Structure formats: C-alpha cells, structure tokens
matplotlib code that plots the C-alpha trace (Angstrom):
import matplotlib.pyplot as plt

x = [-11.7, -14.9, -17.6, -15.7, -16.1, -19.9, -20.1, -18.1, -20.5, -23.3, -21.3, -19.9, -23.2, -24.8, -22.0, -22.5, -26.3, -27.2, -26.6, -30.1, -31.4, -34.0, -33.8, -30.9, -29.0, -28.8, -27.9, -25.1, -23.8, -23.5, -19.9, -18.1, -16.4, -13.6, -12.8, -9.5, -11.3, -13.5, -10.6, -8.7, -11.6, -11.6, -7.9, -8.0, -10.6, -9.2, -6.7, -6.2, -6.3, -10.0, -13.5, -14.9, -17.8, -19.1, -20.7, -23.1, -24.4, -27.3, -27.7, -30.0, -31.2, -27.7, -25.4, -22.4, -20.2, -19.8, -16.7, -15.6, -13.2, -11.5, -11.8, -14.7, -13.0, -10.3, -9.3, -8.3, -7.6, -10.3, -11.1, -14.5, -15.5, -18.6, -19.5, -19.2, -22.5, -23.6, -26.5, -29.1, -31.6, -34.5, -33.7, -35.3, -38.7, -38.9, -39.1, -41.9, -44.0, -43.5, -44.5, -47.8, -48.6, -47.8, -50.2, -52.9, -52.4, -52.8, -56.1, -54.8, -55.4, -56.6, -54.8, -58.0, -58.6, -58.3, -55.0, -56.8, -58.2, -54.6, -53.5, -56.5, -54.2, -54.0, -56.5, -59.5, -58.7, -61.9, -60.7, -60.0, -56.3, -55.9, -52.9, -52.2, -51.9, -48.9, -47.3, -48.1, -47.0, -50.5, -51.6, -51.4, -49.9, -47.1, -43.5, -42.1, -38.6, -40.1, -42.2, -39.1, -37.1, -39.8, -40.2, -36.5, -34.8, -31.5, -31.1, -28.6, -31.0, -32.2, -36.0, -37.7, -40.4, -42.9, -42.0, -42.3, -45.8, -46.8, -45.8, -48.3, -50.9, -50.6, -51.4, -54.5, -55.1, -53.9, -51.6, -54.1, -56.9, -55.6, -55.1, -55.2, -51.6, -48.3, -45.6, -42.7, -43.0, -40.6, -41.5, -45.0, -43.2, -43.0, -46.8, -46.6, -44.3, -46.8, -49.5, -47.5, -46.9, -50.6, -51.9, -49.4, -49.5, -45.8, -43.1, -42.1, -38.6, -39.8, -42.3, -39.6, -37.1, -39.4, -41.3, -38.6, -35.1, -35.0, -36.7, -34.2, -31.3, -30.4, -28.4, -26.2, -29.0, -29.2, -31.8, -30.2, -33.4, -31.5, -29.6, -26.1, -26.0, -22.7, -22.7, -19.9, -18.4, -20.0, -18.6, -18.3, -19.9, -17.7, -18.0, -15.2, -13.8, -10.8, -8.2, -9.6, -12.8, -14.9, -17.2, -20.9, -23.7, -27.1, -30.1, -33.0, -35.1, -37.8, -38.3, -38.2, -38.7, -35.5, -32.0, -31.1, -27.6, -27.0, -24.3, -24.2, -24.6, -27.8, -29.2, -28.4, -30.5, -33.2, -33.0, -33.1, -36.6, -37.8, -36.9, -37.5, -39.8, -39.3, -41.2, -44.6, -45.5, -45.2, -48.6, -47.6, -44.2, -46.0, -48.1, -45.0, -43.3, -46.2, -46.5, -48.1, -51.6, -52.9, -56.6, -57.3, -55.1, -51.5, -49.2, -47.7, -44.4, -41.9, -38.8, -39.1, -42.3, -42.8, -43.3, -44.9, -41.5, -40.3, -38.1, -38.0, -38.1, -35.5, -35.2, -31.5, -30.5, -33.8, -33.6, -35.9, -33.8, -35.3, -33.4, -33.6, -31.2, -30.5, -28.1, -27.6, -24.8, -22.0, -23.5, -24.7, -26.5, -28.2, -30.1, -30.3, -32.7, -33.1, -36.3, -36.5, -32.9, -33.2, -30.3, -29.8, -27.1, -26.7, -23.9, -23.3, -20.8, -19.4, -17.5, -19.9, -23.0, -24.4, -24.6, -26.0, -23.0, -23.8, -24.7, -21.2, -21.8, -18.2, -17.7, -21.1, -20.4, -16.8, -18.1, -21.0, -18.8, -16.6, -19.4, -22.7, -22.3, -24.3, -27.5, -27.7, -30.1, -27.8, -30.7, -31.9, -28.5, -28.7, -26.4, -27.4, -30.5, -29.9, -31.7, -32.4, -32.7, -33.7, -32.1, -33.4, -32.5, -30.7, -33.3, -36.0, -33.9, -33.4, -37.2, -37.4, -34.7, -35.6, -36.4, -39.3, -41.0, -42.6, -45.4, -46.0, -42.4, -41.2, -38.3, -36.7, -35.2, -33.2, -33.1, -30.2, -28.1, -24.6, -22.6, -25.8, -27.4, -30.3, -29.4, -31.7, -30.3, -31.4, -29.0, -26.5, -26.1, -27.2, -28.4, -28.6, -32.1, -32.3, -35.1, -37.3, -40.3, -41.1, -41.5, -40.6, -37.2, -35.7, -33.1, -29.7, -29.9, -30.3, -34.0, -36.6, -37.3, -39.3, -39.5, -42.3, -42.6, -46.1, -48.3, -51.0, -53.5, -51.3, -48.4, -45.2, -44.8, -42.7, -44.0, -41.5, -42.5, -40.4, -41.1, -42.5, -42.8, -45.2, -45.6, -44.6, -45.8, -43.4, -44.4, -42.0, -41.0, -39.1, -36.5, -36.8, -40.5, -42.1, -43.9, -40.6, -39.7, -42.1, -41.0, -41.5, -45.2, -44.4, -42.3, -43.8, -44.4, -46.3, -47.5, -48.2, -50.7, -49.8, -46.1, -46.4, -43.8, -43.4, -41.4, -40.1, -39.8, -37.5, -36.2, -32.6, -31.9, -34.2, -35.1, -37.1, -35.3, -36.4, -33.8, -33.5, -30.9, -30.7, -30.6, -29.5, -31.0, -33.3, -33.5, -36.6, -36.3, -39.4, -40.7, -44.3, -46.6, -46.7, -44.7, -41.2, -38.7, -36.6, -32.9, -33.1, -34.3, -38.1, -38.4, -39.4, -42.1, -43.8, -47.2, -48.8, -52.5, -54.2, -57.6, -59.3, -57.1, -53.9, -51.6, -53.1, -50.6, -48.7, -48.6, -45.2, -45.1, -42.5, -41.6, -42.9, -46.5, -46.6, -48.2, -48.4, -50.4, -48.8, -51.1, -49.9, -49.7, -50.7, -47.7, -48.6, -48.6, -45.5, -43.5, -44.6, -43.5, -40.2, -39.6, -40.5]
y = [31.9, 33.5, 34.0, 32.2, 35.2, 35.1, 31.3, 31.0, 33.5, 30.9, 28.0, 29.8, 31.3, 27.8, 26.5, 29.2, 29.0, 25.4, 25.0, 24.8, 26.2, 23.6, 23.0, 23.5, 20.4, 21.6, 25.1, 23.8, 21.9, 25.0, 25.5, 28.6, 30.0, 32.5, 35.4, 33.8, 30.7, 32.8, 34.8, 31.6, 30.5, 33.8, 34.2, 33.6, 36.4, 38.8, 40.5, 43.8, 42.6, 41.8, 42.6, 41.0, 40.6, 41.6, 39.1, 39.5, 36.7, 36.8, 34.0, 33.6, 37.2, 38.7, 40.0, 37.7, 38.6, 41.5, 41.9, 42.8, 41.1, 42.1, 45.4, 47.8, 49.8, 48.4, 51.8, 53.3, 50.1, 50.7, 47.7, 46.3, 46.7, 46.1, 49.7, 49.4, 50.2, 47.8, 48.1, 45.6, 45.9, 43.4, 42.8, 46.2, 44.8, 43.3, 46.9, 47.6, 44.6, 45.4, 49.0, 47.8, 45.7, 48.6, 50.8, 48.2, 47.9, 51.7, 51.4, 53.4, 50.7, 47.2, 44.4, 43.4, 46.9, 47.5, 49.1, 51.6, 53.2, 54.5, 54.5, 55.7, 56.3, 52.5, 51.1, 49.0, 45.5, 43.9, 42.2, 43.6, 43.6, 43.8, 45.1, 41.7, 40.3, 42.5, 41.1, 37.5, 37.9, 36.9, 40.2, 39.2, 42.7, 42.9, 42.7, 46.0, 44.7, 42.5, 45.3, 47.4, 44.7, 44.0, 47.7, 47.7, 49.2, 47.8, 46.6, 49.4, 52.1, 54.3, 54.7, 57.4, 56.7, 58.4, 56.2, 53.1, 54.1, 54.6, 51.0, 50.0, 52.4, 50.9, 47.4, 46.1, 42.8, 40.9, 37.9, 35.8, 36.3, 37.9, 35.4, 32.3, 32.0, 32.9, 34.4, 36.4, 40.1, 42.4, 45.5, 45.5, 46.7, 50.1, 50.2, 49.2, 52.0, 54.4, 53.0, 53.5, 57.1, 57.7, 55.9, 57.5, 61.0, 61.2, 59.9, 56.3, 57.0, 59.2, 56.6, 53.8, 55.9, 57.1, 53.9, 51.2, 52.4, 54.9, 52.6, 49.8, 52.3, 51.4, 54.6, 53.4, 52.5, 55.1, 55.8, 56.9, 58.6, 60.9, 58.0, 59.5, 60.9, 60.8, 57.8, 57.6, 54.2, 52.7, 49.6, 49.5, 46.5, 44.5, 41.5, 39.0, 39.3, 37.2, 37.5, 40.7, 42.6, 45.3, 47.7, 47.0, 49.6, 50.2, 51.5, 50.2, 53.2, 51.8, 48.8, 50.4, 54.0, 53.8, 52.4, 51.3, 50.8, 49.2, 47.6, 44.1, 45.7, 47.5, 44.4, 42.4, 44.9, 44.3, 40.6, 41.0, 42.5, 39.0, 37.8, 40.8, 43.2, 46.9, 47.6, 46.0, 43.3, 39.5, 39.1, 41.4, 39.7, 36.3, 37.5, 39.0, 35.6, 33.6, 31.8, 33.7, 32.8, 31.4, 30.8, 32.1, 29.5, 29.5, 28.0, 24.6, 24.8, 23.2, 24.1, 27.6, 28.5, 32.2, 33.9, 37.3, 38.7, 37.7, 34.8, 31.5, 28.1, 25.4, 22.0, 21.8, 18.5, 18.4, 21.9, 24.8, 27.4, 30.7, 32.8, 36.1, 37.0, 40.2, 40.4, 43.7, 45.8, 43.7, 43.4, 40.0, 40.1, 37.3, 36.9, 33.3, 32.7, 29.5, 30.4, 27.1, 27.6, 31.3, 32.1, 34.3, 35.9, 38.5, 38.5, 41.6, 41.2, 43.3, 40.8, 39.1, 37.0, 33.6, 31.0, 27.5, 25.8, 27.1, 23.8, 22.4, 19.6, 19.1, 22.7, 22.8, 19.5, 20.6, 23.8, 22.1, 19.5, 22.2, 24.1, 22.3, 18.6, 17.5, 19.2, 17.7, 15.0, 12.9, 10.8, 13.9, 14.4, 16.7, 14.4, 12.6, 10.4, 6.6, 4.9, 1.2, 0.9, -2.0, -3.3, -1.9, -2.7, 0.1, 0.1, 0.8, 3.6, 5.1, 5.2, 7.9, 10.1, 13.4, 17.1, 18.1, 21.4, 22.5, 25.0, 26.5, 27.4, 27.6, 25.2, 23.0, 19.6, 17.1, 13.3, 11.3, 8.3, 8.6, 5.5, 3.4, 5.7, 8.0, 11.7, 14.6, 17.9, 21.4, 22.9, 24.1, 20.8, 17.2, 14.5, 10.7, 9.2, 5.6, 3.2, 2.1, 0.9, 0.2, 3.9, 5.5, 6.9, 8.5, 11.3, 11.2, 14.5, 16.0, 15.5, 13.0, 13.7, 11.2, 11.2, 9.3, 8.9, 8.5, 8.9, 11.5, 12.4, 10.5, 12.7, 11.6, 13.4, 13.4, 14.1, 15.4, 15.2, 17.1, 16.2, 19.1, 21.3, 19.7, 18.0, 19.4, 18.0, 18.2, 17.7, 16.1, 18.2, 17.7, 20.4, 20.0, 19.4, 20.1, 23.2, 24.9, 25.1, 28.0, 30.6, 33.5, 33.3, 34.6, 37.6, 41.1, 44.0, 43.6, 46.2, 45.9, 48.5, 47.9, 48.4, 50.9, 48.8, 47.7, 44.5, 43.8, 40.0, 38.6, 35.2, 34.1, 30.6, 28.4, 30.9, 34.1, 37.3, 40.4, 43.2, 45.8, 48.6, 48.9, 45.2, 43.5, 40.6, 38.1, 34.7, 32.4, 28.7, 26.7, 24.3, 23.2, 24.3, 28.1, 28.2, 29.5, 29.6, 32.8, 32.9, 36.0, 36.4, 37.4, 36.6, 33.1, 32.1, 33.5, 31.8, 32.9, 33.2, 32.3, 33.3, 32.8, 35.5, 34.1, 35.1, 38.0, 38.4, 36.6, 36.3, 37.0, 35.0, 35.0, 32.4, 34.8, 34.6, 37.9, 37.7, 40.4, 40.5, 41.9, 42.5, 42.2, 45.5, 46.2, 46.8, 50.5, 51.3, 49.1, 51.2, 54.4, 53.0, 52.0, 55.5, 57.1]
z = [49.9, 48.4, 50.9, 53.7, 56.0, 55.9, 55.8, 59.0, 60.6, 60.2, 61.4, 64.4, 65.4, 65.4, 67.6, 70.2, 70.2, 70.7, 74.5, 76.0, 79.2, 80.2, 83.9, 86.3, 85.2, 81.6, 82.7, 84.7, 81.7, 79.5, 78.4, 79.5, 76.4, 77.1, 74.8, 74.1, 72.7, 70.5, 69.3, 68.4, 66.3, 64.4, 64.0, 60.2, 59.9, 62.4, 60.2, 58.4, 54.9, 54.3, 55.4, 58.5, 60.9, 64.3, 66.6, 69.5, 71.7, 74.2, 76.7, 79.7, 79.3, 79.2, 76.6, 77.0, 74.0, 71.5, 69.3, 65.8, 63.5, 60.3, 58.5, 58.3, 55.5, 53.2, 51.8, 55.2, 57.1, 59.7, 61.8, 62.8, 66.4, 68.5, 67.8, 64.0, 62.2, 59.5, 57.1, 58.5, 55.6, 56.0, 59.7, 60.4, 59.3, 62.8, 64.1, 61.7, 62.8, 66.5, 65.8, 64.2, 67.2, 69.5, 67.6, 67.8, 71.6, 71.7, 69.8, 66.9, 64.3, 63.9, 62.0, 60.3, 58.8, 55.1, 54.2, 51.9, 55.1, 55.6, 52.0, 49.9, 46.9, 46.4, 43.8, 44.8, 43.4, 44.4, 47.7, 51.1, 51.9, 55.6, 57.5, 58.8, 55.3, 54.7, 57.9, 57.0, 53.3, 52.2, 50.6, 46.9, 46.2, 43.7, 44.7, 43.7, 43.2, 40.4, 38.9, 38.8, 37.0, 34.5, 33.8, 32.6, 35.6, 36.7, 40.3, 40.9, 39.7, 42.6, 42.8, 44.7, 47.3, 45.0, 42.1, 44.3, 45.5, 41.8, 41.0, 43.7, 42.4, 38.8, 40.0, 38.2, 39.9, 42.9, 42.5, 44.6, 47.1, 50.3, 53.1, 50.9, 49.8, 51.4, 49.2, 50.7, 49.7, 51.5, 49.4, 51.1, 54.2, 52.5, 52.8, 56.5, 57.2, 55.6, 57.7, 60.9, 59.9, 59.2, 62.3, 64.7, 63.3, 63.1, 60.8, 60.7, 61.9, 64.7, 65.9, 65.9, 67.7, 70.4, 71.0, 70.3, 70.0, 72.9, 75.5, 74.5, 74.6, 71.0, 70.6, 67.8, 65.4, 62.6, 59.9, 56.6, 55.4, 53.0, 51.4, 51.5, 54.9, 56.7, 59.1, 61.6, 62.4, 59.3, 57.7, 53.9, 52.2, 49.9, 47.5, 46.8, 43.3, 42.2, 44.9, 46.4, 47.0, 45.3, 47.1, 47.0, 46.3, 48.0, 46.2, 48.2, 48.9, 46.7, 49.0, 52.4, 53.5, 55.6, 55.2, 58.7, 60.2, 63.5, 65.7, 67.3, 70.7, 69.7, 68.1, 71.2, 73.2, 70.7, 71.3, 75.1, 74.6, 73.7, 77.2, 79.4, 77.5, 77.9, 74.8, 74.9, 77.5, 77.7, 75.9, 73.0, 72.6, 72.5, 69.6, 68.0, 68.2, 67.0, 63.7, 60.8, 59.7, 56.4, 55.7, 59.2, 61.0, 62.1, 59.5, 60.2, 62.1, 59.8, 57.9, 56.3, 58.2, 58.8, 62.2, 62.8, 63.8, 60.3, 61.5, 59.6, 61.4, 61.0, 62.7, 63.5, 65.1, 66.8, 68.1, 67.0, 65.3, 64.1, 61.7, 59.7, 57.0, 55.0, 52.1, 50.3, 48.9, 50.3, 53.7, 55.0, 58.4, 60.3, 63.5, 64.9, 67.8, 69.9, 71.9, 73.8, 75.0, 75.8, 73.5, 70.4, 68.4, 65.7, 63.2, 61.0, 58.1, 55.3, 53.2, 50.9, 50.8, 51.8, 49.1, 48.3, 49.9, 53.4, 54.8, 55.4, 57.9, 58.8, 59.8, 61.7, 63.5, 64.4, 65.9, 67.7, 69.2, 70.7, 72.3, 72.6, 71.6, 74.7, 73.5, 70.0, 69.2, 67.0, 65.8, 63.8, 62.2, 59.1, 57.1, 54.0, 54.4, 54.2, 51.4, 51.1, 47.3, 45.0, 41.8, 38.6, 35.0, 33.1, 30.3, 32.8, 34.3, 30.8, 30.4, 33.1, 31.6, 30.0, 30.7, 33.0, 33.6, 36.9, 35.9, 39.3, 40.3, 36.7, 37.2, 34.6, 35.8, 33.9, 34.7, 33.2, 33.8, 35.2, 36.0, 36.0, 38.6, 37.8, 38.5, 39.3, 38.0, 38.9, 36.4, 39.0, 40.9, 40.8, 43.2, 42.8, 43.1, 44.2, 43.1, 46.0, 43.9, 40.3, 39.5, 42.8, 43.9, 46.9, 46.6, 48.3, 50.1, 53.5, 53.9, 52.7, 49.0, 46.8, 43.0, 41.3, 37.5, 36.1, 33.0, 33.6, 30.9, 28.4, 29.4, 31.0, 34.4, 37.5, 41.0, 43.5, 47.2, 49.7, 53.2, 55.2, 52.1, 49.6, 46.2, 42.9, 39.6, 36.6, 33.0, 30.5, 27.5, 24.3, 23.5, 19.8, 19.5, 16.0, 17.2, 18.0, 14.3, 13.7, 16.4, 14.0, 14.8, 18.3, 17.3, 17.4, 19.8, 23.1, 25.6, 29.3, 30.6, 34.2, 33.8, 31.0, 29.2, 25.6, 24.7, 21.3, 20.8, 18.1, 17.1, 17.5, 16.4, 18.4, 21.1, 21.5, 22.6, 24.4, 23.8, 26.5, 26.3, 30.0, 31.1, 28.0, 26.0, 27.8, 26.2, 26.3, 25.5, 24.2, 26.8, 26.4, 23.5, 23.5, 26.8, 27.1, 29.9, 30.6, 31.5, 33.8, 37.3, 37.4, 33.6, 34.4, 31.9, 28.8, 28.1, 24.8, 24.4, 21.0, 19.8, 16.4, 14.9, 16.2, 19.0, 20.9, 23.8, 26.5, 30.3, 31.9, 35.1, 37.9, 40.5, 43.2, 41.9, 40.0, 36.6, 34.0, 30.8, 27.6, 24.7, 21.1, 19.4, 15.8, 13.6, 12.8, 16.5, 17.0, 14.4, 16.1, 19.5, 18.1, 16.7, 20.0]

ax = plt.figure().add_subplot(projection="3d")
ax.plot(x, y, z, "-o")
ax.set_aspect("equal")
plt.show()
C-alpha cells in the first residue's frame, strides 16, 4: 500500500482533466461527474486510519469540485477537508515568477538586468546573470541544496537565510555561461525573492499578499516565515513505513525565504487567474504561460519542457498536459493544467511521495474511460512501443554486453543477456532492447528509445537516443581494469576553497571512501582511468587531475552540472586539519 494515496492522486486527476472544451459539440460531450461518483472512487482513501488528500477541480473558468479525504493528523484523528492547509513547497515559485512580471509591468525592474544590481553582495563571476536567467533555470549559479550536501550538512539540518546567502557568495565560478544551458535550480528562487523585496521596497511576503493573494481572495494561504509558527487547520506530512506511517520533517528555509501553506480552494482561485485574470492582464498571463528561453529562443515544446510559470510539458494521449509537483516533508502536491481544454486541478496530499512506478497505464486508462474516453487520441497511446525486430546470433549479442559510463549525466548502465534477449539495466530496473539493425536496437519502453553500439576512437561505446530528449554517449569500462589495482595513489587529504570543506580519502578494498561523521561513508567505485562513481546523491563523480608531480586534486561533479575543485593538501597541513 506504500504511496498508493499519492499515486491515486495522479491517476484520478488525469481522469478528471482530459475532457476538452473545443467548440460547442465537445463541450456538450463533457461528462457530468456527481459528488457521489467521486466519493465512490475515493472510498478506499476516505477513512480515518491513514493520511489522505484534498482535490480541487477547475473547468470552464469555474471551481467545480473541492473536497478532502483521509486524515490530516493521525495523532488526533483530524480529517482532511477542503479548508485543510498543506505545505505546497515548490508550487509557490509560481507566485514568485508572477510577482517578477508584475514588477516589470510597473517599471520597477527589467528581466534583462543583472541580478547584482539588486544583490550587490553576490560575487562578479565574469558573466552577466540576468533576472530572467533565474526564472528560465539558465543562470549557471550553484544549486544551494547541492552545496549544502557537499559541505557535510544533512538534509534535515536547518539552514538560516544568512547561511544560504553565504553559500551563494562563496561561489567562485558559474556552472556554465548564463542563457546557454538549462538546468533546474529551485534554490535560485531565494535570489528572486530578494530581488522582489529590493525592487518593491517591501518584504517578499507583503508584496505577494498585497498584489496576488488579496486580489484573488486567497485568504487561506499562509506564510510560515518564522518556521514553527502555529498554523491552524494544517495537515501533518507523513511517509509510509511498514504497515503504518511516520511523520515527516521540513527544513527548507535555505532554499526559499518562505514556507507556504495553502488549501485546494485557494489554489483553485489561483488557477482561475489563468482564465479570467484579476492579477495582471491577458498579455501578462500569456507571457507567464509561455515557454522558457534558451540561447535567446523559446525552448522546443516537448516532454519535460519548462514554461515560465514553472510547469513542465507532457504529451498525454495527444493532449498537452502541464504539471508542477512539489515533494517535501511527507507532503506531495501537484497542479495539472490542460490549457487547450480550459481545465486544471490541484491535488494536495500528506501521505507520502511520488515514485518511479507512477505511470500505471491500467489505472490511468480505467480512470480515463470512466470520465473522458471520448477525448483521447488512442493512436498516441502511452503503452509499450511496438518493435519489429530482426534475428541476431547469440554470439553477436554477447559482443555488446558490458558496463557503460555516461560522462555527462554520470550514469552507469549494464548490458547483459537474459533468456537470449539483450537487456538494458539502469541498476534499479531493466528493459529489453530488440535488434533492428546490425548494431542498432530499440528499447521496449513507453517512448522511442534507440541504442547503437559503436567503436569510437578505438573505444567501445553505446549511443542512446531518446526521442524528444536527445542523444547520450556511453563509454564501455572494465570493472577490474589493471589501473584499479593501485588505488592507494588516490588517497590523501583534499580541500575545496569554495565549500571551505576538507575531504579525507581512504581506500577500502577496491573502492575509495570519504568518511563524514554527519552523513556517513561515501563510496566511490573506479570507472574510467582516474574517474570514480559515487554511491550518494550529489556525489556523482570524482575525476582526478595529474601533473608532473603526481595527483594534485580532483573535480567533484554532480548530475545537476555543479563542479567543485578539491586541491590535494600537503601531509603536514593535513595532519593539522585532522587535529583541528
């Protein structure tokens, strides 16, 4: 039963949202869903033994449904209602973006201005970082969640606003040239909130309340600026554990200036502003709803594409679906918006988190057939792709097996034979790949994925092409290569000036180990010559640098694009560091 509460949120929301409003004929075909039918679907979740959800639906510019199910608090058996407040986390970033656009419309700032105009404490890193770069996730600024983790802080450690800003101040180089690459970075919204305060001459919370919440009558949206303030009608976040649940914790002050709680009713009022703007005008909302830009042009509209309002795009049975999810502290919240059908919904939950098994086609199809079957394009079914394969000798298949390293996303993949079928493994799941050419395969999955094996620069490689996403080259590696027999050469003490952090690297069997009293031991497995793969989030890759005197340091890289340089420390200084 783990995560079923939050999984069902996704499936049910999709079922309610896919009835388009294109012309009178389609509008007449929209199903009328009674409260009784909704309650029947949620009968297994509407009980007083486990956490639940609250659901709000907007259709044709009206709020058509708001209701809570399950418990808001397990200790006192308090039920969820439409008035229950949930922590909405990242969803509040939508308020921040709209506030920036409002300030620009009031001639109080320009999206092309350097952020240092409003935040002079930030270092000059040689390139202009514009306000719009923060919105588009193209700034190249460090992700503070990553800097925090690499500095040895646990995720549960509370970090003050001043400490978070200091992490920005300590940055010595950008991850990439602003505007040239898009990498999601939610922590940069702390900088946007500071810019709003500076440009408006008031606090961020006051500006949002006066210019967004009050005009939209969002009277149940609450800012927990003190982190611990008493919040009435608040749901407690929980995580499944065994046959029960444990309470979650929130320590997110370092990522956003405010912890925001809201209700499904208030969030529906927020969604209504897309259709009948009370805050801003039609032109501003159009900009707010536009695709983000990269290299001065709107990004391509495809799966996972970003919009200015922080939604992601997904093609669902031929229908454009925009979604925005927040998962923190036992709260799992999601907004789904079908702009072409003039429909949207918000689901706020307090019983767990989304996971990789969210795409259960049977559940989604069953819900869709009940509500909106007539509006699906069945030819774009999200089921497994059909592959017309060719016969291939087992010995040829064996020649493609092995381990492969993807040096940009820092992913390790394994290719092996299973019942005469070549399998592609990500470590946590596997997919069959079917031969369609002498060295080209197609994956049995939910979208078109092609795998091609080649020899590049006398090295065995694997090219993975994901339709609508891009190509990813993987390099074959040998787990027990000769160079891995001398790992002692990599041990020692290394210091990062930017993080003000020292790492002691030791050898343990055939791996390198970084021991940290706060976050435990982090293991690094040898991959390519002088390159190691980490087993902890953010500790993705160590790449050692060698000069004429030997190893002089390493670059610690993360899958988010952050890279930190650690310089090898002389043993005398190392001993002093250890004593201190």
